[in-house]
C-alpha angles and dihedrals in degrees: 000000000000123000113253116245120216089228093054115073103174124060111225110235140180120213130185132210099197118200123185126219091271095052098259117141125221122235129181125210128219122246123256124011095331104121097202131114129207145190114243109271143150146168125275114248127215116300091002124130120228090246091053090049089053092052093046096048094046090049094047097043104038106008100243119141125214087252088063095063147024127228106241101176143345135212117196132190102044112146136191129175123232117245113270094254091054094049089059091068100040138050092225120100089204141295132304105207139198108203117209125199107210128184120211118223093226140034115270096348116210112274134196125202098180098091094066137028090221100104133034092197142344136218137190115231137175117255093246090056094058111102126186089231088070090070133065112275096242091057099045100091093051091046091048090050092049094048092046093049093048101037108015128248117317113258119254109264095221097056128088123254090245092055091049092051092049091051091049092053093043093051095050114102092207103043096075125150090252095057095040100045094067089063095051116105111213117227112274095017117122114240115235116182092205088068090067122069112237093203097056110132099170093109097046129016100173130111126278090258092051090049090058090058092048091046091054091051092049092046091052090048092052092049 
């Protein structure tokens, strides 16, 4: 680990939200009686890039190599302060994190917890089963911000699935009636695929990796 500098108040940190090929997200649990779960994360050491820190921490904490996953998105500049009792023993105010959303190339890739004492165990959970109460209080705002930026706000629990789908469509800047109508097939009209451009990117302009995440969300919604 790097040596804290008096002029540097925030420890630079890389954190990973790891999603497998089926859309399950990896969480690691503290040792002992501590009930909290975490995403893999760790501080950047001297002369190390944030991407290298991500690869090192994921390898050390859960045993996944960069060849096991693809970086889909990143979110820099998220900060949380350490609890007061922790700040008494360190020069850092807290951590400034870059969150990475990474997508594994397989379902439930093989993990290994023996390289680091960070986690006692791990589990794979669906996005909708992740609750902020699972994480330490001082990290919850950052985790909420990261999840919201990557996956959108959680749906209200007291509203129907139909209402949630309508709101999602209405709030999208790309899914307008103008863009959608040209893909509607009127009753009785024969569908001809050649009438529809295969290179149209007006509804989604992200990368191939980002489209996989969106596809999984839409597939779950359809189910």
